[in-house]
MIPAVO-658165 format. One record per residue (C-alpha): chain; y, x, z. Coordinates in pm, 1 decimal, padded with zeros to 6 digits. Example, Ala and Ser with C-alpha at 12.3 -4.5 7.8 and 13.67 -1.06 7.14 Angstrom:
BEGIN
{marza=A	Y=-00450.0	X=01230.0	Z=00780.0}
{marza=A	Y=-00106.0	X=01367.0	Z=00714.0}
end
This chain:
BEGIN
{marza=A	Y=05752.4	X=-00063.8	Z=04003.8}
{marza=A	Y=05536.7	X=00071.0	Z=03718.6}
{marza=A	Y=05300.8	X=-00179.0	Z=03570.7}
{marza=A	Y=04937.1	X=-00099.9	Z=03564.9}
{marza=A	Y=04811.1	X=-00101.6	Z=03199.3}
{marza=A	Y=04564.6	X=-00386.9	Z=03140.9}
{marza=A	Y=04193.4	X=-00280.0	Z=03148.2}
{marza=A	Y=04005.0	X=-00185.1	Z=02824.6}
{marza=A	Y=03790.2	X=-00472.3	Z=02696.3}
{marza=A	Y=03490.0	X=-00245.9	Z=02738.9}
{marza=A	Y=03585.4	X=-00177.0	Z=03101.1}
{marza=A	Y=03602.9	X=-00546.3	Z=03174.6}
{marza=A	Y=03254.8	X=-00611.5	Z=03007.2}
{marza=A	Y=03110.0	X=-00305.3	Z=03204.6}
{marza=A	Y=03239.1	X=-00446.3	Z=03531.5}
{marza=A	Y=03100.8	X=-00789.9	Z=03453.3}
{marza=A	Y=02749.0	X=-00643.4	Z=03375.6}
{marza=A	Y=02749.3	X=-00427.5	Z=03678.8}
{marza=A	Y=02865.2	X=-00699.3	Z=03925.9}
{marza=A	Y=02713.5	X=-01010.9	Z=03786.4}
{marza=A	Y=02421.1	X=-00946.5	Z=03552.7}
{marza=A	Y=02074.7	X=-00986.9	Z=03714.6}
{marza=A	Y=01726.4	X=-00917.3	Z=03592.1}
{marza=A	Y=01650.8	X=-01291.2	Z=03579.3}
{marza=A	Y=01928.7	X=-01319.6	Z=03314.4}
{marza=A	Y=01738.5	X=-01073.1	Z=03083.1}
{marza=A	Y=01411.7	X=-01255.9	Z=03138.2}
{marza=A	Y=01581.6	X=-01578.4	Z=03039.9}
{marza=A	Y=01710.7	X=-01432.5	Z=02725.6}
{marza=A	Y=01366.0	X=-01301.0	Z=02624.6}
{marza=A	Y=01226.6	X=-01650.0	Z=02688.8}
{marza=A	Y=01485.2	X=-01815.2	Z=02479.6}
{marza=A	Y=01422.6	X=-01571.5	Z=02196.5}
{marza=A	Y=01058.0	X=-01625.8	Z=02222.2}
{marza=A	Y=01053.3	X=-02011.8	Z=02224.3}
{marza=A	Y=01382.7	X=-02074.6	Z=02048.1}
{marza=A	Y=01421.9	X=-02416.4	Z=02238.9}
{marza=A	Y=01552.3	X=-02468.4	Z=02597.8}
{marza=A	Y=01287.6	X=-02737.7	Z=02642.1}
{marza=A	Y=01006.8	X=-02503.2	Z=02590.9}
{marza=A	Y=01184.2	X=-02228.3	Z=02813.1}
{marza=A	Y=01209.0	X=-02516.3	Z=03082.6}
{marza=A	Y=00829.2	X=-02589.9	Z=03055.0}
{marza=A	Y=00740.7	X=-02222.4	Z=03074.4}
{marza=A	Y=00961.2	X=-02150.7	Z=03374.2}
{marza=A	Y=00897.1	X=-02484.2	Z=03541.2}
{marza=A	Y=01287.1	X=-02522.5	Z=03570.7}
{marza=A	Y=01475.7	X=-02838.5	Z=03462.1}
{marza=A	Y=01631.9	X=-02806.8	Z=03116.2}
{marza=A	Y=01994.2	X=-02869.4	Z=03254.5}
{marza=A	Y=01931.1	X=-02561.3	Z=03492.1}
{marza=A	Y=01821.0	X=-02349.5	Z=03197.1}
{marza=A	Y=02116.5	X=-02467.4	Z=02998.5}
{marza=A	Y=02357.2	X=-02365.7	Z=03284.7}
{marza=A	Y=02187.2	X=-02024.3	Z=03332.9}
{marza=A	Y=02212.6	X=-01957.6	Z=02953.6}
{marza=A	Y=02594.7	X=-02047.8	Z=02957.4}
{marza=A	Y=02635.1	X=-01830.9	Z=03265.9}
{marza=A	Y=02471.9	X=-01522.6	Z=03095.1}
{marza=A	Y=02680.3	X=-01580.0	Z=02781.3}
{marza=A	Y=02986.4	X=-01592.9	Z=02993.4}
{marza=A	Y=02889.9	X=-01249.6	Z=03134.3}
{marza=A	Y=02851.1	X=-01108.3	Z=02798.9}
{marza=A	Y=03181.1	X=-01256.8	Z=02675.6}
{marza=A	Y=03044.4	X=-01470.7	Z=02387.2}
{marza=A	Y=02768.3	X=-01677.8	Z=02236.4}
{marza=A	Y=02422.8	X=-01493.8	Z=02215.5}
{marza=A	Y=02254.6	X=-01766.4	Z=02027.1}
{marza=A	Y=02338.9	X=-02009.9	Z=01753.4}
{marza=A	Y=02187.7	X=-02365.5	Z=01729.9}
{marza=A	Y=02026.2	X=-02403.5	Z=01380.8}
{marza=A	Y=01751.6	X=-02624.3	Z=01227.8}
{marza=A	Y=01512.1	X=-02349.9	Z=01320.6}
{marza=A	Y=01614.0	X=-02369.5	Z=01695.7}
{marza=A	Y=01824.9	X=-02112.3	Z=01878.0}
{marza=A	Y=01886.3	X=-01803.7	Z=01669.2}
{marza=A	Y=02039.6	X=-01482.1	Z=01811.8}
{marza=A	Y=02383.0	X=-01402.7	Z=01705.5}
{marza=A	Y=02445.7	X=-01033.3	Z=01594.6}
{marza=A	Y=02558.2	X=-00974.4	Z=01961.6}
{marza=A	Y=02260.9	X=-01162.6	Z=02090.5}
{marza=A	Y=02024.4	X=-00957.1	Z=01886.9}
{marza=A	Y=02183.4	X=-00633.1	Z=02026.8}
{marza=A	Y=02158.0	X=-00756.0	Z=02375.5}
{marza=A	Y=01797.0	X=-00853.5	Z=02335.2}
{marza=A	Y=01712.1	X=-00512.3	Z=02217.1}
{marza=A	Y=01869.9	X=-00363.3	Z=02529.8}
{marza=A	Y=01714.6	X=-00626.5	Z=02755.4}
{marza=A	Y=01364.4	X=-00538.1	Z=02619.5}
{marza=A	Y=01429.3	X=-00164.6	Z=02711.8}
{marza=A	Y=01568.2	X=-00243.6	Z=03041.8}
{marza=A	Y=01281.7	X=-00462.7	Z=03148.8}
{marza=A	Y=01034.9	X=-00218.4	Z=03009.4}
{marza=A	Y=01184.1	X=00058.6	Z=03236.1}
{marza=A	Y=01173.2	X=-00187.8	Z=03538.5}
{marza=A	Y=00793.1	X=-00239.4	Z=03457.1}
{marza=A	Y=00735.3	X=00128.6	Z=03417.3}
{marza=A	Y=00915.0	X=00206.1	Z=03747.5}
{marza=A	Y=00709.0	X=-00049.6	Z=03938.0}
{marza=A	Y=00373.8	X=00073.4	Z=03796.8}
{marza=A	Y=00475.5	X=00438.5	Z=03864.2}
{marza=A	Y=00558.7	X=00354.6	Z=04215.8}
{marza=A	Y=00221.4	X=00175.2	Z=04249.8}
{marza=A	Y=00035.5	X=00476.0	Z=04102.4}
{marza=A	Y=00230.5	X=00710.0	Z=04366.3}
{marza=A	Y=00124.1	X=00482.4	Z=04650.9}
{marza=A	Y=-00237.4	X=00502.6	Z=04528.7}
{marza=A	Y=-00211.4	X=00891.6	Z=04558.3}
{marza=A	Y=-00159.3	X=00965.6	Z=04201.9}
{marza=A	Y=00090.1	X=01223.7	Z=04081.2}
{marza=A	Y=00266.2	X=00973.4	Z=03861.2}
{marza=A	Y=00195.7	X=00739.7	Z=03561.2}
{marza=A	Y=00233.0	X=00809.3	Z=03181.6}
{marza=A	Y=00218.8	X=00583.9	Z=02881.5}
{marza=A	Y=00046.5	X=00761.1	Z=02605.7}
{marza=A	Y=-00016.2	X=00647.6	Z=02230.0}
{marza=A	Y=-00215.7	X=00783.5	Z=01965.4}
{marza=A	Y=-00334.4	X=00689.7	Z=01606.3}
{marza=A	Y=-00716.5	X=00650.2	Z=01539.0}
{marza=A	Y=-00711.5	X=00949.8	Z=01307.3}
{marza=A	Y=-00619.1	X=01186.3	Z=01577.7}
{marza=A	Y=-00915.2	X=01434.8	Z=01624.8}
{marza=A	Y=-01117.6	X=01363.8	Z=01925.1}
{marza=A	Y=-01065.6	X=01712.9	Z=02061.5}
{marza=A	Y=-00678.7	X=01654.5	Z=02074.7}
{marza=A	Y=-00738.8	X=01312.2	Z=02257.9}
{marza=A	Y=-00989.9	X=01463.4	Z=02489.4}
{marza=A	Y=-00746.8	X=01745.2	Z=02578.8}
{marza=A	Y=-00459.7	X=01513.1	Z=02638.1}
{marza=A	Y=-00653.8	X=01262.9	Z=02853.8}
{marza=A	Y=-00833.7	X=01539.2	Z=03033.8}
{marza=A	Y=-00503.4	X=01709.3	Z=03122.1}
{marza=A	Y=-00384.3	X=01381.8	Z=03284.9}
{marza=A	Y=-00701.9	X=01273.7	Z=03453.1}
{marza=A	Y=-00879.3	X=01586.7	Z=03553.1}
{marza=A	Y=-00577.8	X=01819.3	Z=03624.5}
{marza=A	Y=-00489.2	X=01946.5	Z=03980.8}
{marza=A	Y=-00253.4	X=01653.1	Z=04009.2}
{marza=A	Y=-00419.9	X=01345.9	Z=03865.0}
{marza=A	Y=-00185.2	X=01112.0	Z=03675.1}
{marza=A	Y=-00246.6	X=00745.3	Z=03602.1}
{marza=A	Y=-00259.7	X=00685.0	Z=03230.9}
{marza=A	Y=-00200.7	X=00378.6	Z=03001.3}
{marza=A	Y=-00288.5	X=00427.8	Z=02644.0}
{marza=A	Y=-00218.3	X=00245.4	Z=02333.3}
{marza=A	Y=-00364.6	X=00288.4	Z=01980.0}
{marza=A	Y=-00158.1	X=00204.3	Z=01671.2}
{marza=A	Y=-00017.9	X=00321.2	Z=01339.2}
{marza=A	Y=00246.1	X=00586.2	Z=01361.5}
{marza=A	Y=00512.6	X=00316.7	Z=01293.4}
{marza=A	Y=00387.5	X=00115.7	Z=01585.0}
{marza=A	Y=00396.1	X=00415.1	Z=01810.0}
{marza=A	Y=00742.7	X=00507.6	Z=01714.8}
{marza=A	Y=00860.0	X=00146.2	Z=01788.1}
{marza=A	Y=00680.7	X=00170.5	Z=02131.9}
{marza=A	Y=00856.1	X=00498.3	Z=02212.3}
{marza=A	Y=01207.7	X=00352.9	Z=02105.1}
{marza=A	Y=01149.6	X=00032.7	Z=02309.8}
{marza=A	Y=01068.3	X=00255.5	Z=02619.6}
{marza=A	Y=00713.9	X=00112.5	Z=02621.2}
{marza=A	Y=00560.1	X=00466.2	Z=02558.7}
{marza=A	Y=00636.9	X=00806.3	Z=02692.3}
{marza=A	Y=00486.1	X=01017.3	Z=02424.9}
{marza=A	Y=00239.3	X=00991.7	Z=02150.9}
{marza=A	Y=00032.9	X=01182.6	Z=01888.1}
{marza=A	Y=00056.7	X=01041.0	Z=01542.1}
{marza=A	Y=00165.4	X=01136.5	Z=01192.1}
{marza=A	Y=00497.1	X=01287.6	Z=01120.3}
{marza=A	Y=00751.7	X=01007.7	Z=01085.8}
{marza=A	Y=00984.9	X=01010.2	Z=00780.4}
{marza=A	Y=01243.5	X=00776.7	Z=00935.2}
{marza=A	Y=01316.1	X=00998.9	Z=01241.5}
{marza=A	Y=01572.3	X=00793.6	Z=01432.1}
{marza=A	Y=01826.0	X=00993.6	Z=01632.5}
{marza=A	Y=01646.8	X=00921.7	Z=01969.4}
{marza=A	Y=01301.7	X=01036.7	Z=01835.2}
{marza=A	Y=01179.1	X=01397.0	Z=01880.5}
{marza=A	Y=00876.5	X=01508.0	Z=01680.2}
{marza=A	Y=00689.8	X=01827.6	Z=01650.5}
{marza=A	Y=00413.2	X=01897.9	Z=01384.2}
{marza=A	Y=00118.4	X=02051.0	Z=01566.7}
{marza=A	Y=-00178.4	X=02020.6	Z=01331.8}
{marza=A	Y=-00255.0	X=01999.6	Z=00958.7}
{marza=A	Y=-00551.0	X=01779.9	Z=00839.7}
{marza=A	Y=-00738.2	X=01809.7	Z=00515.4}
{marza=A	Y=-00816.3	X=01480.4	Z=00338.3}
{marza=A	Y=-01146.9	X=01378.6	Z=00179.7}
{marza=A	Y=-01273.0	X=01070.2	Z=00001.5}
{marza=A	Y=-01533.6	X=00876.6	Z=00229.0}
{marza=A	Y=-01782.9	X=00618.6	Z=00111.2}
{marza=A	Y=-02087.1	X=00444.3	Z=00257.0}
{marza=A	Y=-02366.1	X=00702.3	Z=00317.9}
{marza=A	Y=-02609.8	X=00506.1	Z=00110.7}
{marza=A	Y=-02361.9	X=00494.0	Z=-00178.1}
{marza=A	Y=-02285.9	X=00864.0	Z=-00175.5}
{marza=A	Y=-02517.9	X=00977.8	Z=-00455.6}
{marza=A	Y=-02405.8	X=00705.1	Z=-00699.8}
{marza=A	Y=-02029.0	X=00742.7	Z=-00637.0}
{marza=A	Y=-02047.9	X=01124.1	Z=-00665.9}
{marza=A	Y=-02131.4	X=01128.6	Z=-01030.9}
{marza=A	Y=-01888.0	X=01303.2	Z=-01264.8}
{marza=A	Y=-01573.6	X=01503.2	Z=-01190.0}
{marza=A	Y=-01276.3	X=01375.1	Z=-00975.6}
{marza=A	Y=-01123.2	X=01088.9	Z=-01184.5}
{marza=A	Y=-00851.5	X=00899.6	Z=-01013.8}
{marza=A	Y=-00861.1	X=00619.7	Z=-01274.8}
{marza=A	Y=-01223.0	X=00563.5	Z=-01212.6}
{marza=A	Y=-01172.7	X=00565.8	Z=-00843.2}
{marza=A	Y=-00881.1	X=00325.1	Z=-00851.0}
{marza=A	Y=-01142.6	X=00063.1	Z=-00978.1}
{marza=A	Y=-01347.0	X=00085.7	Z=-00652.7}
{marza=A	Y=-01299.4	X=-00132.1	Z=-00357.5}
{marza=A	Y=-01044.8	X=00059.9	Z=-00138.3}
{marza=A	Y=-00991.3	X=00039.9	Z=00235.3}
{marza=A	Y=-00634.6	X=00155.2	Z=00297.2}
{marza=A	Y=-00397.3	X=00168.9	Z=00592.4}
{marza=A	Y=-00151.5	X=-00136.6	Z=00639.8}
{marza=A	Y=00149.9	X=-00150.5	Z=00400.9}
{marza=A	Y=00469.5	X=00055.8	Z=00473.1}
{marza=A	Y=00292.8	X=00307.8	Z=00702.9}
{marza=A	Y=00329.5	X=00673.0	Z=00652.7}
{marza=A	Y=-00041.5	X=00712.9	Z=00546.1}
{marza=A	Y=-00017.5	X=00421.0	Z=00281.9}
{marza=A	Y=00289.0	X=00567.1	Z=00125.0}
{marza=A	Y=00122.6	X=00907.7	Z=00105.8}
{marza=A	Y=-00182.1	X=00743.9	Z=-00063.8}
{marza=A	Y=00024.6	X=00543.3	Z=-00299.5}
{marza=A	Y=00208.4	X=00855.0	Z=-00402.2}
{marza=A	Y=-00118.4	X=01041.0	Z=-00475.5}
{marza=A	Y=-00218.6	X=00773.3	Z=-00724.1}
{marza=A	Y=00112.8	X=00753.3	Z=-00895.3}
{marza=A	Y=00122.4	X=01136.7	Z=-00922.9}
{marza=A	Y=-00213.3	X=01110.0	Z=-01100.3}
{marza=A	Y=-00060.2	X=00861.9	Z=-01337.6}
{marza=A	Y=-00277.7	X=00573.2	Z=-01198.0}
{marza=A	Y=-00151.8	X=00247.7	Z=-01052.8}
{marza=A	Y=-00234.5	X=00229.6	Z=-00665.3}
{marza=A	Y=-00529.7	X=00002.2	Z=-00626.6}
{marza=A	Y=-00511.1	X=-00345.7	Z=-00456.9}
{marza=A	Y=-00706.2	X=-00289.8	Z=-00135.5}
{marza=A	Y=-01004.4	X=-00497.9	Z=-00046.9}
{marza=A	Y=-00914.9	X=-00427.1	Z=00327.8}
{marza=A	Y=-00603.0	X=-00303.4	Z=00487.5}
{marza=A	Y=-00660.7	X=-00166.1	Z=00824.7}
{marza=A	Y=-00575.2	X=00110.1	Z=01082.5}
{marza=A	Y=-00908.9	X=00052.4	Z=01274.9}
{marza=A	Y=-01181.1	X=00305.1	Z=01227.8}
{marza=A	Y=-01450.7	X=00041.1	Z=01332.2}
{marza=A	Y=-01328.0	X=-00195.8	Z=01062.7}
{marza=A	Y=-01321.6	X=00071.2	Z=00811.2}
{marza=A	Y=-01673.9	X=00199.0	Z=00883.2}
{marza=A	Y=-01793.8	X=-00160.8	Z=00872.0}
{marza=A	Y=-01644.8	X=-00227.3	Z=00537.7}
{marza=A	Y=-01788.4	X=00101.8	Z=00400.3}
{marza=A	Y=-02127.6	X=-00010.6	Z=00516.6}
{marza=A	Y=-02097.1	X=-00354.4	Z=00363.8}
{marza=A	Y=-01914.1	X=-00276.9	Z=00027.6}
{marza=A	Y=-02132.0	X=-00092.5	Z=-00232.5}
{marza=A	Y=-01817.2	X=00031.8	Z=-00394.6}
{marza=A	Y=-01612.0	X=00073.5	Z=-00084.0}
{marza=A	Y=-01410.8	X=00388.5	Z=-00054.4}
{marza=A	Y=-01124.0	X=00521.8	Z=00158.7}
{marza=A	Y=-00951.2	X=00853.0	Z=00242.0}
{marza=A	Y=-00969.0	X=01007.2	Z=00600.1}
{marza=A	Y=-00906.2	X=01342.5	Z=00757.6}
{marza=A	Y=-01206.0	X=01570.9	Z=00697.8}
{marza=A	Y=-01243.0	X=01663.8	Z=01055.9}
{marza=A	Y=-01249.8	X=01292.0	Z=01168.7}
{marza=A	Y=-01518.3	X=01222.5	Z=00907.3}
{marza=A	Y=-01723.1	X=01520.6	Z=01042.5}
{marza=A	Y=-01693.9	X=01378.5	Z=01398.3}
{marza=A	Y=-01802.4	X=01024.8	Z=01302.1}
{marza=A	Y=-02055.1	X=01070.8	Z=01013.1}
{marza=A	Y=-02330.5	X=01175.3	Z=01251.5}
{marza=A	Y=-02412.1	X=00813.9	Z=01277.8}
{marza=A	Y=-02519.5	X=00828.8	Z=00917.7}
{marza=A	Y=-02294.5	X=00523.5	Z=00801.2}
{marza=A	Y=-02049.4	X=00700.0	Z=00587.0}
{marza=A	Y=-02012.1	X=01041.8	Z=00413.8}
{marza=A	Y=-01768.3	X=01246.0	Z=00222.0}
{marza=A	Y=-01764.5	X=01271.7	Z=-00154.7}
{marza=A	Y=-01795.9	X=01634.1	Z=-00278.2}
{marza=A	Y=-01453.7	X=01656.4	Z=-00422.5}
{marza=A	Y=-01187.7	X=01904.8	Z=-00302.8}
{marza=A	Y=-00835.0	X=01733.6	Z=-00283.0}
{marza=A	Y=-00548.2	X=01973.8	Z=-00348.3}
{marza=A	Y=-00304.3	X=01808.8	Z=-00101.4}
{marza=A	Y=-00257.6	X=01774.1	Z=00258.0}
{marza=A	Y=-00214.8	X=01465.2	Z=00490.1}
{marza=A	Y=00122.8	X=01429.9	Z=00677.0}
{marza=A	Y=00083.4	X=01664.5	Z=00976.7}
{marza=A	Y=-00031.8	X=01524.8	Z=01305.6}
{marza=A	Y=00284.3	X=01538.7	Z=01533.8}
{marza=A	Y=00367.2	X=01510.5	Z=01897.0}
{marza=A	Y=00618.5	X=01235.8	Z=01936.6}
{marza=A	Y=00850.5	X=01163.4	Z=02233.5}
{marza=A	Y=01217.7	X=01071.9	Z=02274.3}
{marza=A	Y=01518.1	X=01291.3	Z=02361.5}
{marza=A	Y=01540.9	X=01128.7	Z=02701.4}
{marza=A	Y=01183.8	X=01228.7	Z=02790.1}
{marza=A	Y=01149.8	X=01551.4	Z=02594.5}
{marza=A	Y=01185.2	X=01775.5	Z=02906.4}
{marza=A	Y=01001.3	X=01542.0	Z=03153.4}
{marza=A	Y=00729.0	X=01758.7	Z=03330.1}
{marza=A	Y=00442.5	X=01542.8	Z=03236.4}
{marza=A	Y=00551.0	X=01509.8	Z=02874.7}
{marza=A	Y=00617.7	X=01870.5	Z=02840.4}
{marza=A	Y=00289.2	X=01958.2	Z=03010.3}
{marza=A	Y=00069.3	X=01760.0	Z=02768.8}
{marza=A	Y=00268.1	X=01866.9	Z=02464.5}
{marza=A	Y=00173.1	X=02225.3	Z=02561.0}
{marza=A	Y=-00184.0	X=02136.5	Z=02604.1}
{marza=A	Y=-00234.3	X=01960.7	Z=02262.6}
{marza=A	Y=-00040.1	X=02242.7	Z=02080.3}
{marza=A	Y=-00281.7	X=02494.3	Z=02231.2}
{marza=A	Y=-00582.3	X=02312.1	Z=02127.7}
{marza=A	Y=-00438.5	X=02232.4	Z=01786.8}
{marza=A	Y=-00388.1	X=02614.1	Z=01742.2}
{marza=A	Y=-00740.1	X=02684.5	Z=01855.5}
{marza=A	Y=-00889.0	X=02428.3	Z=01601.0}
{marza=A	Y=-00671.4	X=02567.3	Z=01317.8}
{marza=A	Y=-00788.3	X=02932.5	Z=01402.5}
{marza=A	Y=-01148.5	X=02827.3	Z=01408.7}
{marza=A	Y=-01116.9	X=02654.1	Z=01080.7}
{marza=A	Y=-00958.4	X=02949.4	Z=00921.4}
{marza=A	Y=-01236.2	X=03171.8	Z=01059.9}
{marza=A	Y=-01504.0	X=02951.1	Z=00916.1}
{marza=A	Y=-01325.4	X=02940.9	Z=00582.3}
{marza=A	Y=-01310.0	X=03317.6	Z=00574.3}
end
């Protein structure tokens, strides 16, 4: 009789995951990672610590090895544990999305979508996207999230968002799909009451660097762009008085700081300066901001709701661009 070859290790692990792994195991792993002690997990879940210990041992047996290491800082994920936690977060996010989508369908909606955007997206694009979902022939339930482009990309890769409008992302992981849709012109913006004083003289980056800057958070696409502008002008990037991605925080700082200054897309400034709290300095900047891009993942690129809103925002972006060129002409 011919002996059957032993199963591949990956086959054995796959069988264990499919036959034994339960969602409660993934919830447990997240709780352990969050609290780093089994005692705190037991308090949160109202389950005895011996039961938590037994459950963790069971899930580690399913995965074929330790997922956490005991240290002076508590339970720290092993390399395998860190990878499992990443997948656990995605799996549980998908379960949450499925449950909420089914609830939306039961309520008579055509579905549910999770949509992200940065605060520097023009209002016309945001209105077009939300209007497409909420006022179309088949109304869709929407969850929105504001954040920096880096935060939106993290949300997409963690399966917490379906699509987003942000800046072009220079990392571009293999799962990410991005399409530039709109180019914005930058302008220097200050508090309206300080406009005349800060407009004196020609454009001088060395002088501007001495003002009180409000800049995006570190390690964001916009912050890297602004730092490069100063370096290109032979000036050391300023130490900002405020780091924020919040338009409201920026507007407040410009109103309070006599020497406050920032860089924003000209169209966003035009939308918001009607309140009279800020104004653009009369300097023409010879460079463009990173393009506004439509972001999603390869898994969702052809999803009807994602593809539909992408077409809408591209069409509106083209209209804005054509109108701007006509005005310039």
